[in-house]
C-alpha positions as semicolon CSV with decimal commas, in nm:
position;residue;x (nm);y (nm);z (nm)
1;M;-12,679;17,197;14,094
2;L;-12,613;17,060;13,746
3;N;-12,623;17,412;13,597
4;G;-12,380;17,535;13,863
5;F;-12,143;17,247;13,798
6;L;-12,149;17,296;13,420
7;N;-12,110;17,674;13,451
8;T;-11,804;17,624;13,665
9;L;-11,643;17,383;13,419
10;F;-11,765;17,546;13,098
11;P;-11,838;17,917;13,155
12;E;-12,004;18,074;12,852
13;T;-12,070;18,432;12,750
14;C;-12,397;18,522;12,582
15;P;-12,326;18,637;12,223
16;V;-12,623;18,877;12,238
17;C;-12,572;19,076;12,560
18;K;-12,218;18,956;12,658
19;N;-12,335;18,857;13,007
20;R;-12,274;18,517;13,165
21;A;-12,502;18,238;13,038
22;R;-12,602;18,040;13,347
23;D;-12,864;17,802;13,206
24;H;-12,678;17,519;13,036
25;E;-12,987;17,408;12,840
26;T;-12,999;17,731;12,638
27;A;-12,632;17,834;12,667
28;P;-12,456;18,016;12,516
29;I;-12,778;18,225;12,503
30;C;-12,843;18,362;12,854
31;S;-13,183;18,326;13,023
32;A;-13,265;18,698;12,991
33;C;-13,205;18,703;12,616
34;W;-13,385;18,371;12,571
35;Q;-13,694;18,510;12,743
36;E;-13,698;18,799;12,495
37;V;-13,740;18,558;12,201
38;S;-14,100;18,612;12,095
39;P;-14,331;18,507;11,812
40;Y;-14,390;18,734;11,514
41;K;-14,732;18,899;11,543
42;G;-14,726;19,138;11,249
43;P;-14,909;19,114;10,915
44;L;-14,825;18,812;10,702
45;C;-14,929;18,625;10,391
46;R;-15,200;18,382;10,502
47;R;-15,061;18,120;10,263
48;C;-14,679;18,127;10,284
49;G;-14,641;18,319;10,612
50;K;-14,416;18,585;10,460
51;P;-14,415;18,902;10,674
52;L;-14,599;19,183;10,497
53;V;-14,585;19,560;10,531
54;S;-14,959;19,617;10,561
55;E;-15,259;19,443;10,714
56;E;-15,448;19,525;10,394
57;S;-15,275;19,246;10,201
58;A;-15,397;18,895;10,285
59;T;-15,191;18,706;10,026
60;C;-14,852;18,796;9,878
61;G;-14,803;18,840;9,506
62;E;-14,590;18,528;9,470
63;C;-14,858;18,301;9,619
64;I;-15,121;18,458;9,392
65;Q;-14,907;18,399;9,082
66;D;-14,771;18,059;9,184
67;E;-14,989;17,875;9,435
68;P;-14,777;17,655;9,666
69;A;-14,853;17,288;9,728
70;F;-14,875;17,336;10,105
71;V;-15,195;17,445;10,281
72;Y;-15,001;17,712;10,463
73;A;-14,654;17,788;10,601
74;R;-14,582;17,950;10,935
75;S;-14,271;18,057;11,123
76;F;-14,239;18,117;11,496
77;G;-14,043;18,441;11,474
78;L;-13,808;18,653;11,269
79;Y;-13,451;18,546;11,197
80;E;-13,287;18,807;11,418
81;G;-13,148;18,866;11,765
82;A;-13,120;18,579;12,011
83;L;-13,330;18,347;11,793
84;K;-13,090;18,390;11,502
85;K;-12,789;18,334;11,728
86;A;-12,941;18,016;11,875
87;I;-13,024;17,873;11,532
88;N;-12,674;17,946;11,408
89;F;-12,512;17,784;11,713
90;L;-12,723;17,472;11,654
91;K;-12,673;17,465;11,278
92;F;-12,313;17,572;11,229
93;Y;-12,147;17,501;11,565
94;G;-12,316;17,171;11,642
95;I;-12,464;17,270;11,980
96;K;-12,735;17,008;11,950
97;R;-12,875;17,061;12,300
98;L;-13,038;17,379;12,164
99;S;-13,270;17,172;11,943
100;K;-13,497;17,087;12,238
101;P;-13,562;17,442;12,367
102;L;-13,589;17,565;12,006
103;S;-13,851;17,302;11,924
104;D;-14,033;17,395;12,246
105;I;-14,078;17,756;12,135
106;I;-14,233;17,643;11,807
107;T;-14,516;17,489;12,009
108;Q;-14,607;17,841;12,126
109;I;-14,773;17,901;11,789
110;K;-15,088;17,724;11,676
111;L;-14,987;17,400;11,508
112;P;-15,204;17,183;11,282
113;Q;-15,313;16,830;11,367
114;V;-15,105;16,598;11,149
115;D;-15,033;16,228;11,101
116;A;-14,658;16,264;11,060
117;V;-14,375;16,514;11,093
118;V;-14,121;16,522;10,809
119;P;-13,793;16,719;10,826
120;V;-13,644;16,895;10,527
121;P;-13,351;16,666;10,437
122;L;-12,985;16,738;10,373
123;H;-12,796;16,583;10,085
124;E;-12,584;16,290;10,206
125;K;-12,262;16,483;10,131
126;R;-12,373;16,777;10,347
127;L;-12,497;16,540;10,616
128;R;-12,156;16,371;10,636
129;Q;-11,989;16,710;10,672
130;R;-12,227;16,838;10,943
131;E;-12,289;16,495;11,102
132;F;-12,650;16,580;11,186
133;N;-12,959;16,740;11,035
134;Q;-13,084;17,025;11,254
135;S;-13,431;17,005;11,096
136;A;-13,454;16,635;11,184
137;L;-13,372;16,714;11,550
138;L;-13,645;16,979;11,559
139;A;-13,889;16,739;11,389
140;K;-13,811;16,466;11,642
141;Y;-13,897;16,682;11,943
142;L;-14,201;16,835;11,771
143;A;-14,338;16,490;11,692
144;E;-14,291;16,388;12,056
145;S;-14,476;16,695;12,183
146;L;-14,760;16,639;11,934
147;G;-14,782;16,267;12,005
148;T;-14,729;16,171;11,642
149;D;-14,463;16,004;11,429
150;V;-14,150;16,157;11,282
151;V;-14,074;16,020;10,935
152;V;-13,711;16,044;10,821
153;N;-13,542;15,905;10,508
154;C;-13,871;15,928;10,318
155;L;-13,824;16,274;10,175
156;V;-13,464;16,273;10,049
157;K;-13,236;16,521;9,878
158;I;-13,091;16,353;9,571
159;R;-12,891;16,642;9,429
160;D;-12,623;16,842;9,610
161;T;-12,726;17,198;9,530
162;R;-12,540;17,525;9,560
163;P;-12,583;17,715;9,890
164;Q;-12,893;17,935;9,870
165;V;-12,721;18,234;10,034
166;G;-12,659;18,509;9,781
167;L;-12,905;18,376;9,523
168;S;-13,212;18,565;9,409
169;S;-13,559;18,420;9,467
170;Q;-13,576;18,293;9,108
171;E;-13,224;18,148;9,128
172;R;-13,309;17,968;9,453
173;R;-13,611;17,798;9,300
174;K;-13,413;17,698;8,992
175;N;-13,130;17,570;9,213
176;L;-13,368;17,335;9,398
177;R;-13,563;17,207;9,099
178;K;-13,572;16,824;9,102
179;A;-13,339;16,820;9,405
180;F;-13,578;16,613;9,620
181;D;-13,744;16,274;9,587
182;I;-13,960;16,033;9,787
183;K;-13,873;15,685;9,912
184;Q;-14,128;15,458;10,080
185;R;-14,432;15,652;9,961
186;E;-14,660;15,447;10,184
187;L;-14,521;15,641;10,482
188;I;-14,683;15,967;10,364
189;N;-14,953;15,858;10,118
190;G;-15,292;15,997;10,220
191;K;-15,151;16,157;10,536
192;N;-15,150;16,510;10,673
193;I;-14,786;16,614;10,692
194;M;-14,600;16,875;10,893
195;L;-14,287;16,973;10,699
196;V;-14,023;17,113;10,936
197;D;-13,721;17,332;10,866
198;D;-13,516;17,577;11,069
199;V;-13,528;17,894;10,856
200;V;-13,734;18,001;10,555
201;T;-13,640;18,303;10,345
202;T;-13,797;18,299;10,000
203;G;-13,975;17,971;10,067
204;A;-13,806;17,796;9,774
205;T;-13,708;17,490;9,979
206;V;-14,044;17,427;10,148
207;R;-14,223;17,492;9,819
208;E;-14,015;17,233;9,635
209;C;-14,040;16,977;9,916
210;S;-14,416;17,027;9,941
211;K;-14,455;16,980;9,567
212;V;-14,270;16,647;9,585
213;L;-14,470;16,531;9,890
214;K;-14,800;16,625;9,727
215;K;-14,710;16,446;9,406
216;A;-14,625;16,134;9,610
217;G;-14,972;16,128;9,763
218;A;-14,958;16,340;10,080
219;K;-15,303;16,475;10,166
220;N;-15,237;16,812;10,328
221;I;-14,896;16,968;10,393
222;Y;-14,817;17,236;10,649
223;A;-14,470;17,394;10,647
224;I;-14,350;17,496;10,994
225;T;-14,019;17,670;11,059
226;L;-13,844;17,837;11,349
227;A;-13,773;18,166;11,181
228;H;-13,849;18,373;10,873
229;G;-13,553;18,554;10,725
230;V;-13,532;18,832;10,470
231;M;-13,329;18,858;10,153
232;D;-13,001;19,049;10,190
């Protein structure tokens, strides 16, 4: 009844298939397109989770040359199709109701047992502009489903960096160097941490955040994201 009422007042067209979106919880993505969102099951780097071309490679070259501070990183799916559209509607259009169903699909993959869930932070300037942190919303619901604590305002972004879009892998890592810091170290010291973000591309952000968390005393860090993108 609620869906029918909301569809009457606020009819929405699915941006993927152009049909009517009738489930308000996932709108503007329609139910049919939402059901097609599936986890990535192809070959990947066992350390950073980067999709690989062949099953023969267990670890990517970057992780061999520069070992990350996290135990491993995993993404639910690829940054494409309905999943990409849903993330963008949450992130750039402020459709915050999508954070719950998006966090629910993350639980379809095997998640580690952790003591706390920590979202990748936004700089305060960017947070004022957007008015919310999409990674914090995902972390909140993930923590609830795992029966653990979400820790915010511990990992903080202290430098307003350039947007990562359009930068090379090396430029992205340089852009984020010393951009994060830790407050209230006792909240993560000696704990197993799940670091949560929406999208990972080169892994520069989760690498830098994990390095800061590890230096502050975190025991084991696992980076979990909704989607893995590719460089343009």
